[in-house]
Structure formats: structure tokens, C-alpha cells
N, C-alpha and C positions, 0 to 999 in steps of 0.2 A: 259243945261250942258255947262260947260266952256271948252275953248280950252285946258287948263292945265289938266283937268281931262281926257279929251279925249286922250291927248298925253301920259299921265301916263298909261292909260289903254293899249294903243298901245305898249308902251315900256314894260309893264308888260307881255302882250301877246307874244311879240317878245322874251323876256327873257324866258318865259315858254316854247316856241317852241324850242329855242336854247338848253335849259336844257334837254328837251325831246329827241332831236336829239342826244345830247351827250350821254345820257343814253342808247339810242337805239344802237348807234354805239359801245358802250362798251360791250353790251350783245351779246352772241352767242346763236344761236338757239340750243336747245337740239337735234332736229332732225338732224341738220348739224353735231353736235358732234358725234352722233350715226353713221351717214353715213361715216364720215371720219374714225372713229374707226373701223368700219366693213371693209372698204376698205384697211386700213393699215394692219389689222389682216389677211385679205385674201391674201394680197401681201406677208406677212411674211410666212404664211402657204404654199402658192404655191412655194415660194423659198425653204422652207424646204423639201417639197415633191420632187422638182426637184433635190435638192442636194442628197437626199437619193437614188433616181432613178439612178442618175449618179454614185454614189458609187457602187451600185449593178451591174451596167453595167460594170464598171471598173473591179470589182472582177471577173465577168464572163469572160471578155476578157483576164485577166491575167491567169485564169485557162486554157483557150483555148490556149494561147500562150505557157504555160508550156507543154501542151499536144502536140502541134505542134513541140516544141523543142525536146521533147522525141522521136517523130516520125522521126525528122530529124537525130538525133543521131543513131537511129536504121537503117535508110536507108543508112547513111554514112558507118556504119559497114558492112551492106550487100554489098554495093558498093565496099568496100575494099576487101571483100572476093571474089567478082567476078573479081576484078582487079588482085588479086593474082592468081586466077585460070587462067585467060587469059595470065598472064605473065609467067606461068609455061611452060616448054619445052614440057611437056607430055600432049598435048591437046587431043590426040586420046584416052587416058585412061579416061580423063574427060568425053568425049562424050559417051564412052561406058558405063560408070557408070550412067550417066543421062538417057541413053536409057534403061538400065536395071532396074534401081531403080524407076524412075519417070514415064517413058512411058510404061513400061511393056514389052519391047522387050526381045527376047532371041536368042541365037545362034541356027543354024538349028537343031542340034542333042541334044540340051540341054533340060533336063526335069525340069520342075518347079512344085513345090508343093505349093499349096495355102491353108492356114489355113482358113476354113470357119467361124471360130469363131472370127477371127481377124476383127476389125473394119477398113474399108478402108478410114478413115478420115485423 
């Protein structure tokens, strides 16, 4: 064999290897494509689930806030009624009314009649 043919074979082999490497670099593995697709899909799905969970939580908190605001308004009205009672000049009559209506007290010679059918709630 001559030197020329040996050199040509080496060049041909080098060219073949270079072409093979170029082709190999250009190809992507189907397994790699599948893994990346599954990973991206999983990320998008988890973001969607997190978003929906946050929206549900926000809706619950808004309902709770509305409930608390209603309770605040109710307590403010009750507080105003207590303040008006305390600001009245006739505190003794208020105390008597509370004692008789809520606590069940009576004057010494007073007769009280109780309806047994009435619910004490």
C-alpha cells in the first residue's frame, strides 16, 4: 500500500467521524424530549393547582372578613347602646330593670307569676 492511499483512508475516516459527530450533535434523544416535556408539564400543572388553591383561600378569607366586619358593626351598635345607658342620668332605674328582667330579682312584697310553658331561652 502506498502512502497516498493510506493518507486518503485516514482523511476519509476523519471526515466520516466528523460527519458522524455533527449528526449526533444535531439529534436529540427521544427520552430526553420526553423527560423535559413531563417536567415542564408537571411544573405548569403544579402552578395551576397552586393558583387555584390560593384563589380558594382568598375567597374563604374574604368571607371571613365580611363576617368579622358584620360582627364589628353589631358590637359597635351594642357598645353605643351601653354608652347611652351609662350616660343617662337615671342609672338606678337601669339597674333595677336589669335586676328584675335578667337576674330574676324581685321587691320584698312583690309577687311574680311564671308561665311554665314559656321557654327560658
